[in-house]
Steps between C-alpha positions, in 0.01 A plus 500: 500500500176685560259406779220371278243484779545871576464584132196275459334661801571849362330398175201345678456800727548773239287333234238365745561144387349222712723339763686207354494640146824436312588843357787371285289514185364852557568775249406865454182546293458121478409427860176696556612632838829628359379816330656846536373540857609148589843578355543797732380297797740220413795738467420655838477155659833394350671818618366446850578128524854531364578852631606625157413793279435377151653689208264622229654276234452199727136591563436502126669161458302329778236355270467150642596298805821366346618849403429634849694215655794539260524877552484467878776240499730668248466866590397507864643182642161439657572164652368554847 
């Protein structure tokens, strides 16, 4: 199981979302802050928080919060 608070904080920090914002409904190109630059910032934050190097195919599939969470759990065992 993934540490949701760590993931939420990575989203808030990378996308400059206000504290307390629930990022679970964010999506690339839907959430204004999650544009191409925001995507790169989010990927960097995730790699730092979970100490992983994301594969290119995973980067392309990380299009919304749920997909990010699923990929981290399934492929990287990012539970801590």
